[in-house]
Steps between C-alpha positions, in 0.01 A plus 500: 500500500364827641202667328596813302409826670286606200300177518426560868366842416257345250679640181488253210829449339570723195572194300121442520436828328124449449458472877782748599383791290136538625610441852758782473301770357261471791743419766707804417177708505520614138130420424205335643318260265187461718302780327169341360582551135737249353807645341468837686741506790509769766842683506630508864710811609832316460428362162344835371798688617733267308288536198487871525877514527523310162249759371740768628792360293267498201379862558861612519586330171197661338597843621854438384386419156240777455180310540208673660257323727123490431207323659214368286148384609444146608192462282517467128180491277418194303546657151870560573548123567319423177729737320807328656362159423455586136853640473666214678294240306593666172871522579506135620329386169741709295787333683359150449424560133822682424334811352512869586244594768370781274360230263255379766191688616476631857158351561591137412528270814421701807627249748767565758505578877124504589534174699786627704351827646268576792182664375300772666143512378301659766521829708297431814182347355527677165618298196772702320430602139875428429656206681848575643786284613786514743825578316710189417761747373465855367571517125139568405447760775823683433497492130147647492651812661831519322346649176371789727855562642710466184471761230844553342852351500578752787284290728712187444640289640213456741616288797251407764461240771278410793493255784144359554314190575393297202251208500487170302287200554773244566363146467815310593609425850592837656831566685582818703670752273561260225144420381229723644177658387560853622858603394709786627630626165748737347450600130684758291341606162691719252447659157774586251550659160610191326607130548865590559424728795271232647765247469727737700235495756503124515876508577448753766233277661724209502777711660250608778405129546870408536546759763201388696591140482845594630352667802272202559797268460305265266627248236324601174481391137403759238363357184307613204191287505433266202238626265219276629553617852514875404209701618269512188503875512872535488767494234719317746519434876804471725447307814708520830479166680643421851655156547330356800649253747314199348657569166172651358489856365264779609421785265519822711506756223439551127565764243289529188581685171167587337624681198194706373248221532313632806537861381312415181217335691475786751593787257799606701658745254733799495578788251854477389735789408368501146134536614413147415322258746687185596404209726700467825707200586428365846665279769386368827703366804327311781598343832300365786515377865652191349832685583438455868404138440834440319690666791329265749556200290862555388653636825324320775639200688381250756499766774288747309530787253820701412408838372745701281590813703353730222146385580515377862241685716754485778863479375633479855332365810658573840434230770590594857634204705378604843602380840363603840792722551567776258185471287423870496860574388475246215172631384629858494798394301265315258297819447819699437614230250162508326524881465852464364391249232199698403710809459706299255177440297442138607156365568554393858262332749567448873335197626426580870223254547489309832601170329815275531764591245478157335134566413595836351781351292248240358237776424759712299662207325164369370425863386840507315646823660843538337696591814453454875693686760516349849592710810538375856673604819839337401486663153420834656789466744740438204345778287397249235182335356457161314426507125300199357437520130196290383726334242709350785804582726538710805748772602559784739499871411580814701186684602666831393539386139200266485312699235788481247557135570137419468485660158788294383340187648179568312702546175654165572165332559379631155824377334461165664140471372612579155768232510250248622259608225769468229588148635134397487475612140823335400388179676174492308644576150575206281542417135201307371572129422561435134191454270483230245267453203326168482412321175144640515626853527423535869750639752640303791737587783820310564439528871189626692470849643547526871289702743640833648690588184482773240638401164668704228535388138596643165179537306408640167204279412133576417212540735401139420857389597470693822158340579652154452780592745248623759291194475797275526659668798190614682674844531396843376710721266602824687635633176824638362767607751586867466864384463546242221765239485844655436567236233261338253369166589286236329123541564390221722218413262604599136877474535538845336755733631364762741602727795146512644494379861156385614396412860260234612354466840207398719310823592271614768 
């Protein structure tokens, strides 16, 4: 049997995802991992362009929904971290003990994120009086300033966002885009007059996320995290998880409803219409470069990446097929075709390198360019070019109408990626095998869980019940699906009637 072309090129099969993924992010020239600080990759031009196009989609959504961009300093003084630690510890204790947070003092238990941050303690040879750290996220920095910006109800809602690098000392094995120590990060922070207005913001955030995931053609699960997996400083957290090809899930975004808990700690108040001071209710919405990692993992194949047209640095690549006779005419026609496509708003690249066409095809396949156009002497003579979508197939198109046809072909590529993503998600989703109670009160499974699957189950049990299910299955609770079961079912643990649909999965 002949060796597959991909194997001859040195590309691991995608079925071996742990080998395929790191090979692909470097072979496609997205990042270079050889920088001498572990977990801090160097963005290469092609990868950075793709990331910036994702940022562009996000910018557009922020503008559409009335957010304003800010840019906060990288360094945060130590006392702000201590303030955050005290708040988060108090809220976590209140949750564990089932009491109102106001019943606990702020200065009890000042633990938290100190072990996760990078510290700056010297300026040159001078030891700093106040140590600082590189931001892991920006609540403390932003909420120190919000009381200076908010005076009355007329200043609300305050809707801000920024795109910055954040830093966390990741101790686990790093993986480009998915688990890194320097993170390209988007964060939106908002302030509102009351809980209802903040809740409306959460719904807007989820609608923004849905639009972005549609453009990226990703299969996602949106779930309200269980209480023990909610950020300790939040009233509740909604996670957006992408279903990866190996059946694991990758959290690419999260939305937090803070109520007025952070506002009380940072004194973020406003004067209402009656002249009385009220605490703001706040939300955050965050995403990271994991979005690009999800795109690589979900859409790639044994030949390379397949980038959704919305974020492809080159949506169309034109490859001249040259012969000794008529080369100048073909190149002139390729330049004219490029201008035509660019006038139609398409990001178009003409590959006029002195290489064989086959080598060019390989280069652009591995980089995931959605559409390739080939033009040789015979095509020129017939007034046509050859269209090759990265998702498969080949057809001819008239040169005169190539721009319109290319636009339709790109739409078809995106639709095909969404169909494949939907199929991946459907293939991974399964009902959890039945649970049985043993005589000792322990739970058992009627059959073992299988790798590469995401399980759903009706669940209305306690945290202790959930802990038993996690221990039994080796899976993690993603939380409650945003859309419950249409009809009540028996809870898999208690047998009580419930419409709650809960997802379990292995996660990155």
